[in-house]
TIVO-2410 file (N, C-alpha, C; in nm, 3 decimals):
# residues 130
REC num residu      c1      c2      c3 atome chaine
REC   1      X   2.753  -0.195  -2.171     N      A
REC   1      X   2.593  -0.183  -2.150    CA      A
REC   1      X   2.509  -0.313  -2.214     C      A
REC   2      X   2.427  -0.342  -2.115     N      A
REC   2      X   2.373  -0.436  -2.167    CA      A
REC   2      X   2.246  -0.362  -2.237     C      A
REC   3      X   2.220  -0.436  -2.338     N      A
REC   3      X   2.134  -0.415  -2.400    CA      A
REC   3      X   1.981  -0.424  -2.363     C      A
REC   4      X   1.869  -0.336  -2.405     N      A
REC   4      X   1.726  -0.397  -2.394    CA      A
REC   4      X   1.664  -0.477  -2.475     C      A
REC   5      X   1.599  -0.582  -2.393     N      A
REC   5      X   1.547  -0.657  -2.492    CA      A
REC   5      X   1.376  -0.674  -2.506     C      A
REC   6      X   1.321  -0.544  -2.570     N      A
REC   6      X   1.186  -0.555  -2.554    CA      A
REC   6      X   1.069  -0.661  -2.547     C      A
REC   7      X   1.146  -0.771  -2.649     N      A
REC   7      X   1.045  -0.891  -2.629    CA      A
REC   7      X   1.035  -0.952  -2.510     C      A
REC   8      X   1.122  -0.973  -2.476     N      A
REC   8      X   1.109  -1.012  -2.286    CA      A
REC   8      X   1.053  -0.956  -2.197     C      A
REC   9      X   1.075  -0.844  -2.202     N      A
REC   9      X   0.954  -0.739  -2.111    CA      A
REC   9      X   0.830  -0.754  -2.158     C      A
REC  10      X   0.797  -0.753  -2.285     N      A
REC  10      X   0.643  -0.808  -2.331    CA      A
REC  10      X   0.583  -0.925  -2.267     C      A
REC  11      X   0.689  -1.040  -2.273     N      A
REC  11      X   0.647  -1.150  -2.255    CA      A
REC  11      X   0.618  -1.182  -2.100     C      A
REC  12      X   0.736  -1.077  -2.038     N      A
REC  12      X   0.726  -1.069  -1.880    CA      A
REC  12      X   0.596  -1.029  -1.794     C      A
REC  13      X   0.538  -0.907  -1.921     N      A
REC  13      X   0.419  -0.849  -1.885    CA      A
REC  13      X   0.290  -0.944  -1.909     C      A
REC  14      X   0.314  -1.028  -2.023     N      A
REC  14      X   0.191  -1.134  -2.008    CA      A
REC  14      X   0.225  -1.238  -1.943     C      A
REC  15      X   0.321  -1.315  -1.901     N      A
REC  15      X   0.336  -1.371  -1.805    CA      A
REC  15      X   0.280  -1.347  -1.665     C      A
REC  16      X   0.294  -1.232  -1.644     N      A
REC  16      X   0.269  -1.176  -1.508    CA      A
REC  16      X   0.093  -1.170  -1.513     C      A
REC  17      X   0.074  -1.099  -1.591     N      A
REC  17      X  -0.080  -1.055  -1.612    CA      A
REC  17      X  -0.165  -1.235  -1.634     C      A
REC  18      X  -0.124  -1.296  -1.718     N      A
REC  18      X  -0.204  -1.420  -1.731    CA      A
REC  18      X  -0.189  -1.508  -1.584     C      A
REC  19      X  -0.093  -1.490  -1.500     N      A
REC  19      X  -0.051  -1.574  -1.419    CA      A
REC  19      X  -0.144  -1.511  -1.226     C      A
REC  20      X  -0.149  -1.403  -1.284     N      A
REC  20      X  -0.242  -1.306  -1.165    CA      A
REC  20      X  -0.401  -1.338  -1.179     C      A
REC  21      X  -0.431  -1.304  -1.292     N      A
REC  21      X  -0.564  -1.374  -1.347    CA      A
REC  21      X  -0.599  -1.494  -1.291     C      A
REC  22      X  -0.521  -1.614  -1.299     N      A
REC  22      X  -0.547  -1.759  -1.311    CA      A
REC  22      X  -0.506  -1.814  -1.145     C      A
REC  23      X  -0.428  -1.736  -1.052     N      A
REC  23      X  -0.412  -1.757  -0.938    CA      A
REC  23      X  -0.527  -1.686  -0.857     C      A
REC  24      X  -0.565  -1.563  -0.902     N      A
REC  24      X  -0.682  -1.484  -0.843    CA      A
REC  24      X  -0.834  -1.562  -0.871     C      A
REC  25      X  -0.838  -1.593  -1.026     N      A
REC  25      X  -0.990  -1.652  -1.008    CA      A
REC  25      X  -1.003  -1.836  -1.061     C      A
REC  26      X  -0.865  -1.894  -1.056     N      A
REC  26      X  -0.877  -2.077  -1.112    CA      A
REC  26      X  -0.818  -2.164  -1.021     C      A
REC  27      X  -0.745  -2.113  -0.942     N      A
REC  27      X  -0.634  -2.178  -0.837    CA      A
REC  27      X  -0.722  -2.193  -0.700     C      A
REC  28      X  -0.761  -2.301  -0.694     N      A
REC  28      X  -0.856  -2.375  -0.564    CA      A
REC  28      X  -0.790  -2.389  -0.473     C      A
REC  29      X  -0.648  -2.393  -0.464     N      A
REC  29      X  -0.542  -2.392  -0.325    CA      A
REC  29      X  -0.574  -2.290  -0.268     C      A
REC  30      X  -0.661  -2.279  -0.118     N      A
REC  30      X  -0.681  -2.195  -0.025    CA      A
REC  30      X  -0.535  -2.111   0.016     C      A
REC  31      X  -0.414  -2.160   0.024     N      A
REC  31      X  -0.302  -2.122   0.073    CA      A
REC  31      X  -0.275  -1.985  -0.037     C      A
REC  32      X  -0.301  -1.974  -0.138     N      A
REC  32      X  -0.278  -1.877  -0.255    CA      A
REC  32      X  -0.424  -1.749  -0.304     C      A
REC  33      X  -0.514  -1.794  -0.202     N      A
REC  33      X  -0.588  -1.688  -0.191    CA      A
REC  33      X  -0.577  -1.545  -0.141     C      A
REC  34      X  -0.421  -1.515  -0.083     N      A
REC  34      X  -0.430  -1.410  -0.058    CA      A
REC  34      X  -0.268  -1.348  -0.119     C      A
REC  35      X  -0.239  -1.444  -0.214     N      A
REC  35      X  -0.108  -1.438  -0.272    CA      A
REC  35      X  -0.153  -1.372  -0.423     C      A
REC  36      X  -0.008  -1.299  -0.428     N      A
REC  36      X  -0.004  -1.213  -0.559    CA      A
REC  36      X   0.102  -1.194  -0.611     C      A
REC  37      X   0.112  -1.201  -0.749     N      A
REC  37      X   0.230  -1.187  -0.847    CA      A
REC  37      X   0.273  -1.066  -0.819     C      A
REC  38      X   0.419  -1.045  -0.792     N      A
REC  38      X   0.490  -0.889  -0.769    CA      A
REC  38      X   0.544  -0.875  -0.921     C      A
REC  39      X   0.605  -0.962  -0.971     N      A
REC  39      X   0.694  -0.932  -1.087    CA      A
REC  39      X   0.751  -1.053  -1.158     C      A
REC  40      X   0.771  -1.072  -1.300     N      A
REC  40      X   0.792  -1.160  -1.355    CA      A
REC  40      X   0.928  -1.146  -1.434     C      A
REC  41      X   1.017  -1.236  -1.385     N      A
REC  41      X   1.163  -1.204  -1.474    CA      A
REC  41      X   1.208  -1.352  -1.580     C      A
REC  42      X   1.256  -1.290  -1.737     N      A
REC  42      X   1.245  -1.408  -1.800    CA      A
REC  42      X   1.371  -1.397  -1.797     C      A
REC  43      X   1.459  -1.529  -1.853     N      A
REC  43      X   1.559  -1.540  -1.894    CA      A
REC  43      X   1.609  -1.516  -2.058     C      A
REC  44      X   1.697  -1.468  -2.111     N      A
REC  44      X   1.701  -1.442  -2.253    CA      A
REC  44      X   1.640  -1.548  -2.331     C      A
REC  45      X   1.660  -1.644  -2.336     N      A
REC  45      X   1.638  -1.750  -2.431    CA      A
REC  45      X   1.487  -1.764  -2.420     C      A
REC  46      X   1.460  -1.715  -2.304     N      A
REC  46      X   1.294  -1.730  -2.281    CA      A
REC  46      X   1.263  -1.866  -2.198     C      A
REC  47      X   1.344  -1.923  -2.147     N      A
REC  47      X   1.340  -2.078  -2.108    CA      A
REC  47      X   1.288  -2.103  -1.979     C      A
REC  48      X   1.317  -2.002  -1.883     N      A
REC  48      X   1.322  -1.946  -1.769    CA      A
REC  48      X   1.251  -1.831  -1.729     C      A
REC  49      X   1.132  -1.870  -1.630     N      A
REC  49      X   1.087  -1.746  -1.555    CA      A
REC  49      X   1.040  -1.741  -1.429     C      A
REC  50      X   1.114  -1.643  -1.360     N      A
REC  50      X   1.096  -1.618  -1.207    CA      A
REC  50      X   1.022  -1.526  -1.195     C      A
REC  51      X   0.928  -1.637  -1.145     N      A
REC  51      X   0.775  -1.542  -1.097    CA      A
REC  51      X   0.808  -1.474  -0.940     C      A
REC  52      X   0.806  -1.352  -0.902     N      A
REC  52      X   0.803  -1.310  -0.741    CA      A
REC  52      X   0.662  -1.331  -0.697     C      A
REC  53      X   0.659  -1.364  -0.571     N      A
REC  53      X   0.513  -1.328  -0.522    CA      A
REC  53      X   0.495  -1.268  -0.382     C      A
REC  54      X   0.417  -1.216  -0.324     N      A
REC  54      X   0.380  -1.189  -0.200    CA      A
REC  54      X   0.267  -1.199  -0.182     C      A
REC  55      X   0.235  -1.186  -0.019     N      A
REC  55      X   0.085  -1.197   0.012    CA      A
REC  55      X   0.042  -1.107   0.069     C      A
REC  56      X  -0.086  -1.091   0.094     N      A
REC  56      X  -0.168  -0.971   0.148    CA      A
REC  56      X  -0.174  -0.966   0.277     C      A
REC  57      X  -0.180  -1.068   0.324     N      A
REC  57      X  -0.168  -1.098   0.511    CA      A
REC  57      X  -0.049  -1.125   0.530     C      A
REC  58      X  -0.016  -1.114   0.665     N      A
REC  58      X   0.070  -1.146   0.753    CA      A
REC  58      X   0.107  -1.270   0.774     C      A
REC  59      X  -0.012  -1.336   0.788     N      A
REC  59      X  -0.011  -1.476   0.890    CA      A
REC  59      X  -0.016  -1.594   0.811     C      A
REC  60      X   0.033  -1.581   0.651     N      A
REC  60      X   0.076  -1.652   0.587    CA      A
REC  60      X   0.255  -1.669   0.534     C      A
REC  61      X   0.273  -1.780   0.583     N      A
REC  61      X   0.419  -1.828   0.563    CA      A
REC  61      X   0.468  -1.805   0.427     C      A
REC  62      X   0.600  -1.727   0.390     N      A
REC  62      X   0.657  -1.740   0.259    CA      A
REC  62      X   0.664  -1.911   0.225     C      A
REC  63      X   0.753  -1.985   0.304     N      A
REC  63      X   0.741  -2.132   0.244    CA      A
REC  63      X   0.612  -2.185   0.183     C      A
REC  64      X   0.539  -2.146   0.296     N      A
REC  64      X   0.382  -2.239   0.242    CA      A
REC  64      X   0.341  -2.156   0.139     C      A
REC  65      X   0.353  -2.041   0.109     N      A
REC  65      X   0.304  -1.996  -0.032    CA      A
REC  65      X   0.418  -2.072  -0.159     C      A
REC  66      X   0.547  -2.056  -0.106     N      A
REC  66      X   0.635  -2.120  -0.215    CA      A
REC  66      X   0.568  -2.284  -0.285     C      A
REC  67      X   0.538  -2.330  -0.149     N      A
REC  67      X   0.525  -2.497  -0.160    CA      A
REC  67      X   0.396  -2.493  -0.281     C      A
REC  68      X   0.320  -2.377  -0.247     N      A
REC  68      X   0.129  -2.421  -0.306    CA      A
REC  68      X   0.168  -2.373  -0.451     C      A
REC  69      X   0.310  -2.213  -0.451     N      A
REC  69      X   0.266  -2.255  -0.612    CA      A
REC  69      X   0.369  -2.346  -0.668     C      A
REC  70      X   0.479  -2.417  -0.614     N      A
REC  70      X   0.519  -2.524  -0.617    CA      A
REC  70      X   0.447  -2.605  -0.698     C      A
REC  71      X   0.319  -2.660  -0.630     N      A
REC  71      X   0.228  -2.805  -0.605    CA      A
REC  71      X   0.122  -2.727  -0.774     C      A
REC  72      X   0.127  -2.611  -0.774     N      A
REC  72      X   0.022  -2.558  -0.883    CA      A
REC  72      X   0.082  -2.494  -1.036     C      A
REC  73      X   0.266  -2.575  -1.002     N      A
REC  73      X   0.306  -2.500  -1.127    CA      A
REC  73      X   0.236  -2.578  -1.245     C      A
REC  74      X   0.257  -2.720  -1.238     N      A
REC  74      X   0.212  -2.746  -1.370    CA      A
REC  74      X   0.048  -2.707  -1.393     C      A
REC  75      X  -0.015  -2.678  -1.322     N      A
REC  75      X  -0.185  -2.620  -1.377    CA      A
REC  75      X  -0.104  -2.477  -1.452     C      A
REC  76      X  -0.058  -2.402  -1.400     N      A
REC  76      X   0.021  -2.260  -1.418    CA      A
REC  76      X   0.026  -2.250  -1.582     C      A
REC  77      X   0.158  -2.353  -1.551     N      A
REC  77      X   0.221  -2.362  -1.680    CA      A
REC  77      X   0.151  -2.413  -1.791     C      A
REC  78      X   0.042  -2.511  -1.780     N      A
REC  78      X  -0.044  -2.526  -1.884    CA      A
REC  78      X  -0.139  -2.428  -1.908     C      A
REC  79      X  -0.186  -2.335  -1.806     N      A
REC  79      X  -0.254  -2.202  -1.890    CA      A
REC  79      X  -0.195  -2.097  -1.941     C      A
REC  80      X  -0.103  -2.075  -1.883     N      A
REC  80      X   0.007  -2.006  -1.995    CA      A
REC  80      X   0.048  -2.053  -2.142     C      A
REC  81      X   0.076  -2.200  -2.163     N      A
REC  81      X   0.036  -2.245  -2.269    CA      A
REC  81      X  -0.051  -2.190  -2.338     C      A
REC  82      X  -0.184  -2.227  -2.311     N      A
REC  82      X  -0.268  -2.168  -2.403    CA      A
REC  82      X  -0.262  -2.089  -2.411     C      A
REC  83      X  -0.224  -1.935  -2.325     N      A
REC  83      X  -0.252  -1.801  -2.375    CA      A
REC  83      X  -0.132  -1.697  -2.411     C      A
REC  84      X  -0.047  -1.802  -2.362     N      A
REC  84      X   0.113  -1.732  -2.413    CA      A
REC  84      X   0.121  -1.714  -2.587     C      A
REC  85      X   0.238  -1.635  -2.583     N      A
REC  85      X   0.234  -1.623  -2.763    CA      A
REC  85      X   0.373  -1.656  -2.804     C      A
REC  86      X   0.437  -1.742  -2.743     N      A
REC  86      X   0.550  -1.843  -2.728    CA      A
REC  86      X   0.531  -1.947  -2.776     C      A
REC  87      X   0.658  -1.991  -2.853     N      A
REC  87      X   0.631  -2.144  -2.893    CA      A
REC  87      X   0.662  -2.254  -2.803     C      A
REC  88      X   0.781  -2.186  -2.659     N      A
REC  88      X   0.781  -2.256  -2.574    CA      A
REC  88      X   0.757  -2.215  -2.438     C      A
REC  89      X   0.701  -2.274  -2.371     N      A
REC  89      X   0.636  -2.212  -2.253    CA      A
REC  89      X   0.758  -2.243  -2.142     C      A
REC  90      X   0.784  -2.116  -2.069     N      A
REC  90      X   0.935  -2.102  -1.991    CA      A
REC  90      X   0.862  -2.176  -1.878     C      A
REC  91      X   1.000  -2.233  -1.810     N      A
REC  91      X   0.974  -2.327  -1.676    CA      A
REC  91      X   0.979  -2.214  -1.577     C      A
REC  92      X   0.894  -2.248  -1.487     N      A
REC  92      X   0.815  -2.162  -1.412    CA      A
REC  92      X   0.924  -2.170  -1.274     C      A
REC  93      X   0.959  -2.055  -1.211     N      A
REC  93      X   1.051  -2.079  -1.052    CA      A
REC  93      X   1.027  -1.998  -0.968     C      A
REC  94      X   0.956  -2.009  -0.855     N      A
REC  94      X   0.866  -1.927  -0.781    CA      A
REC  94      X   0.988  -1.864  -0.633     C      A
REC  95      X   0.984  -1.719  -0.614     N      A
REC  95      X   1.079  -1.654  -0.540    CA      A
REC  95      X   0.984  -1.561  -0.455     C      A
REC  96      X   0.982  -1.597  -0.337     N      A
REC  96      X   0.922  -1.471  -0.234    CA      A
REC  96      X   0.959  -1.351  -0.257     C      A
REC  97      X   0.886  -1.233  -0.256     N      A
REC  97      X   0.910  -1.112  -0.281    CA      A
REC  97      X   0.908  -1.036  -0.166     C      A
REC  98      X   0.980  -0.980  -0.084     N      A
REC  98      X   0.961  -0.933   0.022    CA      A
REC  98      X   0.996  -0.801   0.079     C      A
REC  99      X   1.007  -0.738  -0.070     N      A
REC  99      X   1.021  -0.605  -0.070    CA      A
REC  99      X   0.872  -0.504  -0.009     C      A
REC 100      X   0.796  -0.554  -0.021     N      A
REC 100      X   0.661  -0.497   0.037    CA      A
REC 100      X   0.712  -0.493   0.205     C      A
REC 101      X   0.724  -0.595   0.260     N      A
REC 101      X   0.749  -0.595   0.415    CA      A
REC 101      X   0.867  -0.507   0.434     C      A
REC 102      X   0.980  -0.518   0.335     N      A
REC 102      X   1.059  -0.431   0.361    CA      A
REC 102      X   1.046  -0.261   0.427     C      A
REC 103      X   0.979  -0.257   0.295     N      A
REC 103      X   0.914  -0.136   0.267    CA      A
REC 103      X   0.825  -0.088   0.396     C      A
REC 104      X   0.718  -0.163   0.467     N      A
REC 104      X   0.641  -0.139   0.583    CA      A
REC 104      X   0.740  -0.110   0.707     C      A
REC 105      X   0.865  -0.168   0.680     N      A
REC 105      X   0.958  -0.185   0.810    CA      A
REC 105      X   1.000   0.004   0.816     C      A
REC 106      X   1.058   0.015   0.683     N      A
REC 106      X   1.131   0.128   0.663    CA      A
REC 106      X   1.054   0.214   0.700     C      A
REC 107      X   0.937   0.241   0.657     N      A
REC 107      X   0.810   0.329   0.668    CA      A
REC 107      X   0.792   0.335   0.842     C      A
REC 108      X   0.775   0.219   0.884     N      A
REC 108      X   0.734   0.262   1.020    CA      A
REC 108      X   0.870   0.347   1.101     C      A
REC 109      X   1.025   0.308   1.046     N      A
REC 109      X   1.126   0.371   1.107    CA      A
REC 109      X   1.124   0.485   1.102     C      A
REC 110      X   1.100   0.518   0.961     N      A
REC 110      X   1.104   0.676   0.947    CA      A
REC 110      X   0.983   0.755   1.026     C      A
REC 111      X   0.854   0.712   1.046     N      A
REC 111      X   0.736   0.727   1.118    CA      A
REC 111      X   0.821   0.767   1.276     C      A
REC 112      X   0.893   0.675   1.313     N      A
REC 112      X   0.928   0.666   1.450    CA      A
REC 112      X   1.047   0.801   1.455     C      A
REC 113      X   1.117   0.826   1.369     N      A
REC 113      X   1.227   0.885   1.338    CA      A
REC 113      X   1.181   1.067   1.344     C      A
REC 114      X   1.047   1.061   1.266     N      A
REC 114      X   1.014   1.179   1.288    CA      A
REC 114      X   0.925   1.205   1.381     C      A
REC 115      X   0.899   1.108   1.447     N      A
REC 115      X   0.801   1.156   1.603    CA      A
REC 115      X   0.897   1.194   1.648     C      A
REC 116      X   1.042   1.128   1.686     N      A
REC 116      X   1.125   1.136   1.771    CA      A
REC 116      X   1.222   1.303   1.760     C      A
REC 117      X   1.226   1.322   1.659     N      A
REC 117      X   1.244   1.443   1.634    CA      A
REC 117      X   1.171   1.548   1.657     C      A
REC 118      X   1.056   1.549   1.619     N      A
REC 118      X   0.942   1.644   1.681    CA      A
REC 118      X   0.929   1.607   1.816     C      A
REC 119      X   0.930   1.574   1.870     N      A
REC 119      X   0.948   1.535   2.038    CA      A
REC 119      X   1.068   1.618   2.110     C      A
REC 120      X   1.157   1.616   2.004     N      A
REC 120      X   1.305   1.679   2.110    CA      A
REC 120      X   1.310   1.812   2.005     C      A
REC 121      X   1.214   1.830   1.906     N      A
REC 121      X   1.260   2.018   1.872    CA      A
REC 121      X   1.204   2.081   1.970     C      A
REC 122      X   1.290   2.208   1.969     N      A
REC 122      X   1.230   2.299   2.107    CA      A
REC 122      X   1.106   2.371   2.022     C      A
REC 123      X   1.005   2.409   2.128     N      A
REC 123      X   0.834   2.435   2.082    CA      A
REC 123      X   0.875   2.620   2.050     C      A
REC 124      X   0.854   2.642   1.961     N      A
REC 124      X   0.844   2.814   1.907    CA      A
REC 124      X   0.776   2.879   1.939     C      A
REC 125      X   0.669   2.814   1.969     N      A
REC 125      X   0.548   2.878   2.056    CA      A
REC 125      X   0.419   2.956   1.913     C      A
REC 126      X   0.351   2.961   1.996     N      A
REC 126      X   0.276   3.090   1.902    CA      A
REC 126      X   0.281   3.231   1.935     C      A
REC 127      X   0.315   3.241   2.055     N      A
REC 127      X   0.347   3.392   2.132    CA      A
REC 127      X   0.401   3.499   2.029     C      A
REC 128      X   0.367   3.586   2.021     N      A
REC 128      X   0.437   3.677   1.934    CA      A
REC 128      X   0.520   3.748   2.013     C      A
REC 129      X   0.652   3.815   1.988     N      A
REC 129      X   0.768   3.910   2.048    CA      A
REC 129      X   0.679   4.049   2.101     C      A
REC 130      X   0.695   4.072   2.177     N      A
REC 130      X   0.641   4.238   2.232    CA      A
REC 130      X   0.786   4.336   2.215     C      A
***
């Protein structure tokens, strides 16, 4: 059974908070205006941080966002170096998080299944038996 690493969890939370603030307030790339950091995972030795992101709008392609994050990674890493409480700042690797879109698709499927079930169910009616 793997051990829990509370220090790495704290570092993940710090990285997510810092990057979210920096992307929201300081990054000037228009492609990142609707970007949102959803999760951060760090390696055990804290040398690599996988940053998961998504977008608010559906008009932005994940590849375009990944490219924007890649071009801003030096700036983001330098901001992390200023605010993070570790000796070595981890390398940032960005991955698109499509769980929100999958969740929306699943919700749509559930809604349509419920609607079909309601249409197919016999109407008990409000009539009282005499």
